C-alpha positions as CSV (number, residue, x, y, z in Angstrom):
1,M,-33.3,128.0,-38.7
2,R,-36.8,128.5,-39.5
3,I,-36.4,129.1,-43.0
4,T,-34.9,125.6,-43.2
5,L,-37.5,123.9,-41.8
6,V,-40.2,125.7,-43.6
7,I,-38.1,124.6,-47.4
8,C,-37.9,120.7,-45.9
9,F,-41.7,120.7,-45.4
10,T,-42.5,122.0,-48.8
11,L,-39.7,119.7,-50.3
12,L,-41.4,116.7,-48.2
13,L,-45.0,118.0,-49.6
14,S,-44.6,118.3,-53.1
15,S,-42.6,114.6,-53.2
16,S,-45.8,113.0,-51.6
17,L,-48.3,114.4,-53.6
18,W,-46.3,115.1,-57.1
19,A,-47.6,112.0,-58.8
20,Q,-51.0,112.1,-57.7
21,Q,-51.1,115.8,-58.6
22,S,-49.3,115.5,-62.1
23,F,-49.6,111.6,-62.9
24,P,-53.2,110.5,-62.0
25,L,-52.6,106.7,-60.8
26,R,-55.8,104.0,-61.7
27,V,-56.3,100.5,-60.7
28,V,-58.7,98.1,-62.5
29,G,-58.9,94.2,-62.1
30,T,-61.8,92.0,-62.1
31,N,-63.5,90.7,-59.2
32,L,-61.6,87.1,-58.4
33,N,-62.0,85.5,-54.8
34,L,-58.4,85.4,-53.3
35,L,-56.9,87.4,-55.1
36,Q,-59.6,90.5,-55.4
37,Y,-63.5,90.5,-54.5
38,E,-65.7,92.7,-53.0
39,K,-66.4,92.2,-49.8
40,N,-68.5,93.9,-47.0
41,S,-68.9,96.5,-49.7
42,Q,-64.6,96.7,-49.5
43,I,-62.6,95.4,-52.0
44,T,-59.8,93.0,-50.8
45,G,-57.7,90.3,-51.4
46,T,-54.1,88.6,-51.8
47,S,-53.0,91.3,-54.6
48,V,-55.1,94.4,-52.9
49,D,-53.1,93.8,-49.5
50,I,-49.5,94.2,-52.0
51,L,-51.2,96.8,-53.8
52,K,-51.5,98.9,-50.7
53,Q,-48.1,98.5,-50.0
54,L,-46.6,99.1,-52.8
55,L,-49.0,102.5,-52.7
56,K,-47.8,103.5,-49.0
57,L,-44.4,102.9,-49.8
58,S,-44.7,105.1,-53.3
59,Q,-46.0,107.9,-51.4
60,L,-49.4,107.6,-54.5
61,K,-53.0,107.1,-53.9
62,A,-55.2,105.1,-56.0
63,E,-59.0,103.5,-56.2
64,I,-59.6,100.0,-57.0
65,E,-62.4,99.7,-59.7
66,L,-63.3,96.4,-60.1
67,M,-65.8,95.3,-63.8
68,P,-65.5,92.3,-66.2
69,W,-61.7,91.6,-67.2
70,A,-62.2,92.1,-71.2
71,R,-62.6,96.0,-70.3
72,A,-59.9,95.8,-67.3
73,Y,-57.2,94.2,-70.0
74,Y,-58.5,96.5,-72.5
75,L,-58.4,99.8,-70.4
76,A,-54.7,98.5,-69.3
77,K,-53.0,97.7,-72.0
78,N,-54.4,101.2,-73.6
79,T,-54.0,103.8,-70.9
80,P,-50.7,105.0,-69.9
81,N,-50.5,105.2,-65.5
82,M,-52.9,102.5,-65.3
83,I,-52.3,99.3,-63.0
84,I,-54.2,96.3,-63.4
85,L,-54.3,93.5,-60.6
86,S,-53.9,89.7,-61.0
87,I,-52.7,89.2,-64.9
88,V,-50.6,86.1,-65.7
89,R,-47.3,87.1,-67.8
90,T,-48.1,86.0,-70.9
91,P,-45.1,86.1,-74.0
92,D,-48.2,87.8,-76.2
93,R,-48.9,90.8,-73.3
94,E,-45.1,91.3,-72.7
95,P,-45.1,94.4,-74.9
96,Y,-47.6,96.2,-72.8
97,F,-46.8,96.4,-69.4
98,Y,-44.3,97.0,-67.0
99,W,-44.5,93.8,-64.6
100,L,-43.9,94.8,-60.7
101,G,-44.4,91.8,-59.3
102,I,-46.0,88.5,-58.3
103,V,-49.3,88.3,-56.8
104,S,-50.1,84.3,-57.0
105,K,-48.5,81.0,-58.6
106,V,-51.2,79.4,-61.1
107,N,-51.8,76.1,-62.0
108,E,-54.6,75.8,-64.0
109,A,-56.5,72.8,-65.0
110,Y,-59.5,70.8,-66.7
111,I,-62.3,71.2,-64.1
112,S,-65.2,68.6,-63.4
113,L,-67.7,67.9,-61.1
114,K,-67.2,64.5,-59.0
115,K,-71.4,63.2,-59.6
116,Y,-70.2,63.6,-63.4
117,P,-67.6,61.3,-63.7
118,Q,-68.3,61.0,-67.8
119,N,-67.1,64.7,-68.1
120,F,-63.5,64.0,-66.0
121,V,-60.8,64.0,-68.4
122,K,-56.9,63.7,-68.6
123,N,-55.4,65.1,-71.3
124,D,-55.9,67.6,-74.0
125,Q,-57.1,65.8,-76.7
126,E,-60.0,64.2,-74.3
127,A,-60.9,67.7,-73.1
128,K,-61.9,68.3,-76.9
129,Q,-64.4,66.0,-76.6
130,K,-66.3,68.3,-74.1
131,T,-67.9,72.2,-73.8
132,I,-64.9,74.0,-71.7
133,V,-66.2,77.9,-70.1
134,V,-63.3,80.2,-69.6
135,V,-63.0,84.3,-69.2
136,R,-62.7,86.2,-72.7
137,H,-59.3,87.6,-72.8
138,S,-58.0,85.4,-70.0
139,S,-54.5,83.3,-70.5
140,S,-57.2,80.8,-70.6
141,H,-58.5,81.7,-73.3
142,Y,-55.5,82.4,-75.5
143,A,-54.8,79.0,-74.3
144,L,-56.9,76.9,-75.2
145,L,-56.8,78.9,-78.5
146,K,-52.8,77.7,-79.1
147,K,-53.9,74.5,-78.2
148,G,-57.0,74.4,-80.8
149,F,-60.0,74.8,-78.9
150,V,-62.6,76.5,-81.3
151,E,-65.1,79.6,-79.8
152,G,-68.3,78.3,-80.8
153,K,-67.6,74.5,-80.3
154,N,-65.4,73.4,-77.3
155,L,-65.2,76.8,-76.2
156,Y,-67.5,78.5,-74.2
157,L,-67.0,82.4,-73.6
158,V,-68.3,84.7,-70.5
159,S,-66.8,87.6,-68.9
160,S,-66.2,86.8,-65.2
161,P,-65.1,83.9,-63.1
162,K,-68.1,84.1,-61.7
163,K,-70.4,83.5,-64.4
164,A,-67.8,80.9,-65.4
165,F,-68.2,79.2,-62.2
166,N,-72.7,79.7,-62.1
167,L,-72.7,77.9,-65.5
168,F,-69.9,74.8,-64.4
169,I,-72.1,73.8,-61.3
170,K,-75.6,73.9,-63.1
171,N,-73.6,71.6,-65.9
172,K,-74.2,74.1,-67.9
173,V,-70.3,73.0,-69.4
174,A,-68.4,70.2,-68.5
175,L,-65.6,71.9,-67.5
176,M,-63.5,75.0,-66.1
177,Y,-60.1,75.6,-67.0
178,T,-58.3,77.3,-64.2
179,D,-56.7,76.9,-61.2
180,P,-58.8,74.9,-58.8
181,E,-57.9,76.5,-56.0
182,I,-60.0,79.6,-57.2
183,V,-62.7,77.1,-57.6
184,K,-62.2,75.6,-54.3
185,E,-62.5,79.3,-52.9
186,Y,-66.1,80.0,-54.8
187,I,-67.4,76.4,-53.3
188,K,-67.1,77.5,-49.7
189,E,-69.0,80.2,-50.7
190,Y,-71.9,77.9,-52.5
191,K,-74.5,77.1,-50.5
192,Q,-77.1,75.3,-51.3
193,H,-75.6,72.1,-51.8
194,R,-72.3,70.0,-51.0
195,I,-70.4,70.3,-54.6
196,E,-67.1,68.0,-55.4
197,I,-64.5,68.4,-58.5
198,N,-62.0,66.5,-59.8
199,Y,-59.0,67.4,-61.6
200,A,-55.9,65.6,-63.3
201,P,-52.5,68.4,-62.8
202,L,-51.3,68.7,-66.4
203,A,-47.9,67.3,-66.3
204,T,-47.3,69.9,-69.6
205,E,-48.2,72.4,-68.3
206,P,-45.5,75.2,-66.9
207,Q,-47.0,77.1,-63.9
208,Q,-47.6,80.8,-64.7
209,N,-47.4,83.5,-62.4
210,S,-50.0,86.2,-62.3
211,Y,-48.6,89.6,-61.8
212,I,-49.2,93.4,-60.3
213,A,-48.9,95.5,-64.2
214,I,-48.6,99.0,-65.3
215,N,-49.0,100.0,-68.9
216,I,-45.6,100.3,-71.2
217,H,-46.4,104.1,-71.6
218,S,-46.5,105.3,-68.5
219,N,-45.1,108.0,-66.6
220,A,-40.8,107.0,-66.3
221,K,-40.3,108.2,-62.9
222,L,-44.4,106.8,-61.7
223,V,-42.9,103.9,-62.8
224,K,-39.9,103.8,-61.3
225,R,-41.3,104.7,-57.9
226,L,-43.6,101.7,-57.8
227,Q,-40.5,99.4,-59.2
228,Q,-38.2,100.8,-56.4
229,A,-41.2,100.1,-53.4
230,M,-41.7,96.6,-55.5
231,Q,-38.2,95.6,-54.9
232,K,-38.2,97.1,-51.2
233,F,-41.3,95.4,-50.3
234,S,-40.9,91.9,-52.0
235,K,-37.7,91.3,-49.4
236,T,-40.0,91.2,-46.9
237,A,-41.6,88.7,-44.6
238,Q,-44.8,89.9,-45.3
239,Y,-44.7,89.6,-48.9
240,E,-43.4,86.4,-48.7
241,S,-46.6,85.3,-46.7
242,L,-49.1,87.1,-49.0
243,V,-47.5,85.0,-52.2
244,S,-48.2,81.7,-50.6
245,K,-51.6,82.0,-49.7
């Protein structure tokens, strides 16, 4: 009996330590209000809460690294066993990742400051007459390139959503092209004066989903563990509550 208990304990311990010893796991993302951001020296947000549950159910551990989006995307695209947080699923990104699970719904729009009514636009053609700020290598960046926007002409690129917001509120650019809910969160943090925004929902824009994803060349057993964990967690009320925030 004692020998049997020792064997069982050894197998359980081996299972829980399996991936950390053999397949180091990393997690990257960019600082983005609502989803993953630093507060009181801790990284928090909806995607972080979902990730923690996936890791717990998978018996895995990993630290989250926040960095400029272009760097995070490059690393996740080219590094096996690397997870990226809050990445919009698009056809051009499909070959590079396993898409573990949705963390948010994304509705993009051309956003202007209400105090500058001349900047309000209702469609792509009107927007092309303005300067729009987007994050380099983001889904918004590539979406506008496909619409015919030109870098250096009507498209201004920055490394992070916070930098885009700072240029926007200082009227250095006319528009932001992103999810209005993200901009509203930044406005809540901006204490200097009241900020009001305008935007017109784009009827032709399909709703997109933001995911937790892992590099396509990651270890198959590691991916399977995470997929099974997501399948289990996605059926819970906690998951539904997080995604609907």
